[in-house]
N, C-alpha and C positions, 0 to 999 in steps of 0.2 A: 552494435547494441547487445551489452552483456547480458545474459542468461540469468535470473534468479533462481538461487539453488534450494535457500531456504527462507521462511517467511514470521513473523510472532509478534502477536498483537501486547502491546505493552499500555500501560496507564497511560490517561491524557491521551486516547487520539493516537498512540504514538503507534509506529510498527519498525521492527528490527527487520533488516533484510539481507541476506546473506546474498553476496553475487558469487557467480562459479570462478572466479577471480582471488575468494579467498575473503574481499574487504566484507567487513559489516557496516550497517550505515545505520541510523535513528531519522523515519522522517516521520514529518507532522503533519496526519489531516486536518488541524485545527485551519489551515488558512481555507482550506475545501469547504468546511462544512456549514457555509452561507449560500453555496453556490448550488442552482439549479437542485440532480438530480444528486447531487453528495448532502444535501442536507439530511438526505436517508439514513446515512451514515450513524446520524449521533443515536440513535436506537447502538443500544448496545449488543443486542441479538443481533439484528440485522450484521453490525461492523464484522463478526463473528462467522458470517458466511463468507468471508474472503475467500478467494482460490488463486493460490499459484497456477500462472501459464507458459510459466518458462522465462517470454520474453514481456510477462505482462502481468498483474493481477487485476481481481476481477470481482464481481459480489451479480447477483442473482436478474437486477433491474437494471442492466447494460452497466455501472459504471466501470472506469477502468482504469488503470494508471500505469504509463509504458514502464519501463525497468529503467529508461534512459531517465525519465522523471523523479521516478526512485533514487537513482547511482548521483546527478546530478544536484536533485535539491537535498540531500540525504546528507545527514553528518555525523 
């Protein structure tokens, strides 16, 4: 698993993720926004509450994504 060094919210429900190896990837949350708990991320104020937990990112109501998912699916 690769560690997340930094995280930034971009427009259109995208995240800029910087990994410990120096790679930067853009990850789109759009495919997740109509699924279960992730629907809450449509609220941009809630979306901004994301926390970098090192090997995953999380929100207060238990939504999370692993660094592997962000790395593999990121562009």
